[in-house]
C-alpha positions in Angstrom: -70.4 30.1 -16.4 -67.4 28.3 -14.3 -70.0 25.6 -13.9 -69.6 24.9 -17.6 -66.0 23.7 -17.5 -66.7 21.4 -14.5 -66.5 18.0 -15.9 -66.6 16.1 -12.8 -69.8 15.3 -12.3 -69.9 14.3 -16.2 -67.0 12.1 -14.9 -68.7 10.5 -12.2 -72.1 9.5 -14.0 -69.5 8.0 -16.6 -67.3 6.0 -15.1 -70.9 4.8 -12.6 -72.4 3.6 -15.8 -69.2 1.4 -16.8 -69.6 0.1 -13.5 -73.1 -0.7 -13.8 -72.7 -2.4 -17.0 -70.5 -5.0 -15.2 -72.4 -5.6 -12.7 -75.5 -5.9 -15.1 -73.4 -8.6 -17.0 -71.3 -6.6 -19.4 -67.6 -8.5 -20.3 -66.5 -4.8 -21.3 -68.2 -1.3 -21.2 -67.4 2.5 -21.9 -69.1 5.5 -21.7 -69.1 8.6 -23.1 -70.5 11.9 -21.8 -70.5 14.7 -24.3 -70.9 18.9 -23.3 -71.7 21.6 -25.6 -73.1 25.0 -24.5 -73.2 28.0 -27.7 -74.5 31.6 -27.8 -74.7 32.9 -31.6 -76.1 36.4 -32.2 -77.5 37.4 -35.8 -77.2 40.9 -37.2 -79.4 41.9 -40.1 -79.5 45.7 -41.9 -78.7 47.0 -38.0 -81.1 44.9 -36.5 -80.5 41.8 -33.8 -82.6 39.7 -35.9 -81.9 36.4 -33.7 -80.5 35.4 -30.3 -79.7 31.7 -29.2 -78.4 30.4 -26.4 -78.3 26.0 -25.9 -76.6 24.0 -23.2 -76.8 20.2 -23.0 -75.0 17.3 -21.5 -75.9 14.1 -23.3 -74.1 10.6 -22.2 -73.8 6.9 -24.4 -73.4 3.3 -23.0 -71.4 0.6 -24.9 -71.6 -2.7 -24.1 -70.1 -5.7 -25.0 -71.1 -9.4 -24.3 -68.6 -11.9 -26.3 -69.1 -10.3 -29.7 -72.3 -9.1 -29.1 -72.2 -4.9 -28.8 -74.9 -2.8 -28.0 -75.2 1.3 -27.5 -77.8 3.1 -25.1 -78.2 7.0 -24.9 -79.8 9.6 -22.8 -79.7 13.2 -22.6 -80.9 13.3 -18.9 -78.3 12.9 -16.3 -80.3 12.0 -13.6 -81.0 8.5 -15.1 -81.0 5.3 -13.2 -78.1 4.1 -14.0 -78.9 0.7 -13.4 -81.4 0.6 -15.2 -79.4 2.1 -18.5 -76.8 -0.8 -17.9 -79.6 -3.6 -17.8 -81.3 -2.5 -20.7 -77.6 -2.1 -22.9 -76.7 -5.6 -21.7 -80.1 -7.2 -21.9 -80.1 -5.5 -25.9 -76.5 -6.7 -26.5 -77.5 -9.9 -25.4 -80.0 -10.6 -28.7 -77.5 -8.5 -31.0 -75.8 -10.3 -33.8 -71.8 -10.8 -33.1 -69.8 -8.5 -34.6 -65.9 -10.1 -35.1 -64.7 -6.7 -35.2 -66.0 -5.5 -32.0 -63.8 -4.6 -29.4 -61.7 -1.9 -27.2 -58.4 -0.2 -27.7 -55.8 -2.2 -26.6 -54.0 -0.8 -23.2 -51.1 -0.4 -24.7 -52.4 2.3 -27.0 -54.4 4.6 -24.5 -53.3 8.4 -23.8 -51.7 8.0 -20.4 -50.5 11.4 -20.1 -53.1 14.4 -21.9 -50.9 17.1 -23.7 -52.2 20.9 -23.2 -53.3 21.9 -27.0 -54.6 25.5 -25.1 -58.1 24.6 -26.2 -60.1 26.4 -23.6 -60.8 30.2 -23.7 -61.8 31.0 -20.4 -63.4 34.4 -21.4 -66.7 33.2 -23.1 -68.0 36.5 -24.5 -71.6 38.1 -23.6 -74.3 38.3 -25.8 -73.6 42.5 -26.2 -69.9 41.4 -27.4 -71.4 39.2 -29.9 -74.0 41.9 -30.9 -71.1 44.4 -30.8 -68.9 42.3 -33.4 -71.4 41.2 -35.5 -72.6 44.6 -35.2 -68.9 46.6 -36.6 -68.5 43.2 -39.3 -71.7 44.5 -41.3 -71.2 48.0 -41.0 -67.7 47.4 -42.1 -69.2 45.3 -45.3 -72.1 48.5 -46.1 -69.3 50.6 -46.3 -68.0 49.2 -49.3 -68.9 50.9 -52.4 -71.1 49.2 -54.6 -72.8 46.9 -51.7 -76.4 47.6 -52.0 -77.3 45.9 -48.4 -76.3 43.0 -46.0 -77.6 39.4 -45.8 -76.9 39.3 -42.6 -73.8 38.8 -40.1 -73.7 36.4 -37.0 -71.0 35.9 -34.0 -70.9 33.3 -32.1 -69.5 31.1 -29.1 -69.8 27.8 -27.2 -67.6 25.2 -25.5 -68.0 21.6 -26.3 -66.1 18.8 -25.0 -66.4 14.8 -23.9 -65.6 12.7 -21.0 -64.4 8.7 -21.6 -64.5 6.0 -18.8 -63.9 2.3 -19.9 -64.0 -0.5 -18.3 -59.8 -1.7 -19.1 -59.3 1.2 -17.0 -59.1 4.4 -19.3 -60.1 7.4 -17.8 -60.3 10.9 -20.0 -62.2 14.3 -20.7 -60.9 17.5 -22.5 -62.8 20.5 -23.8 -62.9 22.9 -26.5 -64.1 26.4 -27.0 -64.8 28.0 -29.8 -65.5 31.4 -31.8 -66.6 32.8 -34.8 -67.6 35.6 -36.4 -69.1 35.9 -40.3 -70.9 38.6 -42.7 -72.3 38.1 -46.5 -73.0 41.3 -48.6 -75.3 41.4 -51.4 -74.0 44.0 -54.7 -76.1 44.4 -57.8 -79.9 45.1 -58.1 -82.9 43.1 -59.3 -81.6 39.8 -61.4 -78.1 41.2 -61.6 -77.6 40.3 -57.9 -74.6 38.9 -56.5 -73.3 38.0 -52.6 -70.3 36.5 -51.1 -69.1 36.2 -47.8 -66.1 36.5 -45.6 -65.7 34.8 -41.4 -63.0 34.1 -38.8 -63.1 31.1 -36.5 -60.9 30.3 -33.7 -60.6 28.3 -30.5 -59.8 32.0 -28.8 -61.4 34.9 -29.0 -58.5 37.0 -29.3 -57.5 34.8 -32.4 -60.1 36.0 -34.2 -59.7 38.4 -37.7 -61.0 41.8 -36.4 -65.1 42.3 -37.2 -63.8 45.9 -39.2 -61.6 43.5 -41.6 -64.3 40.4 -41.9 -67.0 42.8 -43.1 -64.7 45.0 -45.4 -63.3 41.4 -47.0 -67.3 40.7 -47.5 -68.2 43.8 -49.0 -65.1 43.6 -51.3 -65.2 39.8 -52.7 -68.9 41.0 -53.5 -68.8 43.8 -55.5 -65.6 41.9 -57.2 -68.5 39.4 -58.3 -71.1 42.0 -60.5 -71.6 41.2 -64.1 -70.3 38.4 -64.5 -69.9 36.4 -67.8 -70.5 32.6 -68.7 -67.6 30.6 -70.6 -67.9 28.2 -73.5 -67.1 25.1 -72.8 -63.7 24.1 -72.7 -60.4 22.0 -71.0 -58.4 24.3 -68.8 -55.9 24.7 -66.0 -58.7 25.1 -62.9 -57.4 27.1 -59.6 -59.1 26.5 -56.5 -58.7 29.6 -54.0 -57.4 28.5 -50.6 -61.5 29.4 -49.4 -62.4 26.0 -51.8 -59.9 24.4 -51.8 -59.7 22.2 -48.5 -62.8 20.5 -50.2 -60.3 18.2 -52.9 -58.3 17.4 -49.6 -62.3 16.6 -47.9 -62.8 14.3 -50.5 -59.6 12.7 -49.8 -60.4 12.0 -46.3 -63.7 10.5 -46.9 -62.3 8.3 -50.0 -59.7 6.8 -47.4 -62.0 6.6 -44.4 -61.6 2.8 -43.5 -65.2 2.5 -43.2 -65.4 2.8 -46.5 -62.7 0.9 -47.6 -63.8 -2.1 -46.0 -66.8 -1.9 -47.2 -65.1 -1.6 -50.8 -67.1 1.9 -51.5 -64.0 4.0 -52.3 -62.5 4.6 -55.4 -59.1 4.6 -53.5 -59.8 1.2 -51.8 -56.6 -0.2 -54.0 -54.1 2.8 -53.9 -52.2 2.2 -50.3 -48.9 3.1 -51.0 -49.2 4.2 -54.3 -48.4 7.6 -56.1 -51.5 9.5 -55.7 -49.8 13.0 -56.1 -46.9 14.8 -57.4 -43.6 14.1 -56.0 -42.8 16.3 -52.7 -46.7 16.6 -51.6 -47.6 16.0 -47.6 -50.9 15.7 -46.6 -51.0 15.9 -42.5 -53.6 14.9 -40.0 -52.6 16.3 -37.0 -54.8 16.1 -33.8 -52.2 17.8 -31.4 -51.9 20.9 -33.3 -52.2 24.1 -30.3 -55.1 25.4 -30.9 -56.2 23.5 -33.7 -60.4 23.6 -34.2 -60.5 19.4 -33.9 -57.8 19.0 -32.1 -57.9 16.5 -28.9 -55.7 14.2 -26.6 -57.2 11.3 -27.4 -60.0 9.8 -30.2 -63.0 8.6 -29.2 -61.8 5.3 -27.8 -58.8 6.4 -25.7 -56.3 6.0 -28.3 -53.7 8.3 -27.5 -53.4 11.4 -30.5 -50.6 11.5 -32.7 -49.8 13.3 -36.1 -49.9 11.3 -39.1 -48.9 11.3 -42.4 -51.1 10.2 -44.7 -49.5 11.7 -47.8 -46.1 11.3 -47.9 -44.1 12.2 -51.0 -46.8 12.2 -52.9 -47.3 8.8 -52.0 -50.7 7.5 -49.9 -49.1 6.5 -47.1 -52.4 5.6 -44.1 -56.6 5.2 -44.1 -58.3 7.0 -41.1 -58.6 3.9 -38.6 -60.6 2.9 -35.6 -59.8 -0.2 -33.6 -62.7 -2.3 -35.7 -62.0 -1.4 -39.2 -58.3 -1.5 -38.3 -59.3 -5.5 -37.3 -60.9 -5.8 -40.6 -58.2 -4.9 -42.4 -56.3 -6.6 -40.7 -53.8 -3.2 -39.5 -53.3 -1.3 -36.7 -55.7 1.9 -35.6 -54.5 5.2 -36.4 -56.2 7.3 -32.8 -59.2 8.4 -35.6 -62.2 7.2 -33.3 -64.5 9.8 -33.6 -67.3 9.2 -30.6 -71.0 10.6 -30.3 -73.2 9.0 -27.7 -76.1 7.1 -30.0 -73.6 5.2 -31.8 -70.3 2.9 -31.5 -67.2 4.8 -32.7 -66.0 5.2 -36.2 -62.9 6.9 -38.0 -63.2 10.1 -39.0 -60.2 13.0 -39.7 -59.3 16.3 -37.4 -56.9 19.0 -38.2 -56.2 18.0 -42.2 -54.0 19.8 -44.6 -52.3 20.3 -47.7 -49.0 21.2 -47.0 -47.7 24.5 -49.1 -45.7 24.9 -52.0 -42.9 27.2 -53.1 -45.0 29.0 -55.5 -47.4 32.5 -54.4 -51.0 32.4 -56.3 -49.5 34.8 -58.5 -46.6 33.2 -59.4 -48.8 29.7 -60.1 -51.3 31.4 -62.5 -48.5 33.5 -64.2 -48.2 31.1 -66.8 -51.6 30.1 -67.7 -53.1 31.2 -70.9 -57.0 30.9 -70.4 -58.0 29.4 -67.4 -61.0 29.8 -64.4 -59.9 30.8 -60.8 -62.3 29.3 -58.4 -63.9 30.9 -55.2 -67.2 29.3 -54.9 -68.5 25.7 -55.4 -72.2 24.6 -55.2 -73.7 21.2 -55.0 -72.1 17.8 -53.8 -71.5 16.1 -57.6 -68.8 13.4 -56.1 -68.7 9.9 -56.2 -67.2 8.1 -54.2 -67.0 5.0 -55.8 -65.6 6.1 -59.1 -63.9 9.6 -58.0 -66.1 11.1 -61.0 -65.9 14.8 -59.8 -68.7 17.7 -61.0 -69.4 20.5 -58.8 -71.2 24.1 -59.9 -68.5 26.6 -59.6 -68.3 30.7 -59.8 -65.0 32.7 -59.7 -63.4 34.6 -62.0 -61.8 34.0 -65.6 -58.0 33.7 -65.6 -56.2 35.2 -69.3 -52.8 36.3 -70.2 -51.7 34.8 -66.0 -54.2 37.2 -64.5 -57.8 37.0 -63.4 -59.8 38.8 -65.5 -63.7 38.9 -65.3 -65.9 37.2 -62.8 -67.9 34.1 -64.3 -71.2 31.8 -63.1 -73.3 29.1 -64.0 -70.4 27.2 -64.5 -69.6 23.6 -64.1 -66.1 21.6 -63.4 -65.6 18.1 -64.0 -62.9 15.8 -63.9 -61.7 12.4 -61.7 -60.4 12.8 -58.9 -57.4 10.3 -59.2 -56.5 12.5 -62.6 -56.6 15.8 -60.5 -54.4 14.6 -57.1 -51.9 13.6 -59.9 -52.0 17.1 -61.8 -52.2 18.8 -58.3 -50.1 21.8 -57.6 -50.4 23.3 -54.4 -49.4 27.8 -53.5 -47.3 28.9 -50.8 -50.8 30.4 -49.0 -52.1 27.7 -46.5 -53.5 29.2 -43.5 -55.8 27.4 -40.5 -59.0 28.7 -40.8 -61.0 25.5 -40.8 -60.6 21.9 -39.6 -59.6 20.6 -43.5 -57.2 23.4 -45.0 -55.3 23.9 -48.1 -53.3 26.1 -49.7 -54.2 27.8 -53.2 -54.0 25.0 -56.0 -53.5 24.7 -59.5 -55.1 21.4 -61.7 -54.6 20.5 -65.0 -57.1 19.7 -67.2 -60.3 20.0 -66.2 -63.4 20.6 -68.0 -65.4 24.0 -67.4 -68.8 23.6 -68.7 -70.6 26.6 -69.5 -73.2 27.8 -72.7 
């Protein structure tokens, strides 16, 4: 197990690839090596249904000949580096010119990487993962009204990267990950309902207890029994924090500089304009300790930093890598993501909507009639227009309280109007890469019978 945490061989390979590319005629080159290892166990009705382990080391080489760029990759870390470099340079020489291709300015590179506490050295055995999943499933089945388990799972693993460039950057990091989930079923025949709970953390000690995960899954499932349909109407819609992060995720897609540069984003002309109510703040923070998407530098070696995407309700920044920054005549925000088989592209890290002042109960207290969403289905988002339409399930709100379960409805609106009418509660938790507290959105159409 210790060898998995040692990236010395990968770092050496990346440096040799860069040197070989320069010898082959590249004007500039970078190499990225990606390591991953995962171990998972799935339980159903007390028996192990599946156990998997995977390990891989992959490497990619990007070269520039003038403004012509190419990328080659392999999962054979014993490959002939000279041959790989020569192939990459030959491909670049016949590639079309890309006037925005290039590497990060040296002044932006990470030179003193912070400790983000991303490694748990105690990765669990298969037996420990099985115990966690068994305990979660047993707790779910013990909830009165739960008919059976749809399964429980536990997993652990590590992932990380090494990056070397021809202009002097050398960096690497590793991240561990632990997760636990349980899904329960209640009811019978055509009246069955299901729900789930999960926990995910960088360190195993930070996982929620398996008994709590299973119990919460069971309780949520029983709450959904005997759902009703509702008449189509326009009402306030409250998104539970389990699903509210999706609204922030749609924002991240819309402010991705690649979409902005292609003019395929409904926010392409909104930089510097008010999108949300005053006081709303949305932050992307790759430096959060133990963050699920934390990293000391981005896919181009640019030093990571926290970025307020929305400040006091105003859209302040796109998510930029170096190429899109050049295209839009801006400066990279250090949001390049990188795999081994393609050039960098921009993307979010630890993204969250900061909490408001009201509790979830206070947020719905004045709603005479509305919809509390706990589940979203499908992906009916038009990235060009911002039109929003998704299947949903949850609870009907009457006289300021959740009353009865609701299923088979669609909620519809437009994201620009939704963002302008959004109010966050105070119950933010960091459970995923993109997080939000419970939020209330005024005036959405709930389409039922």
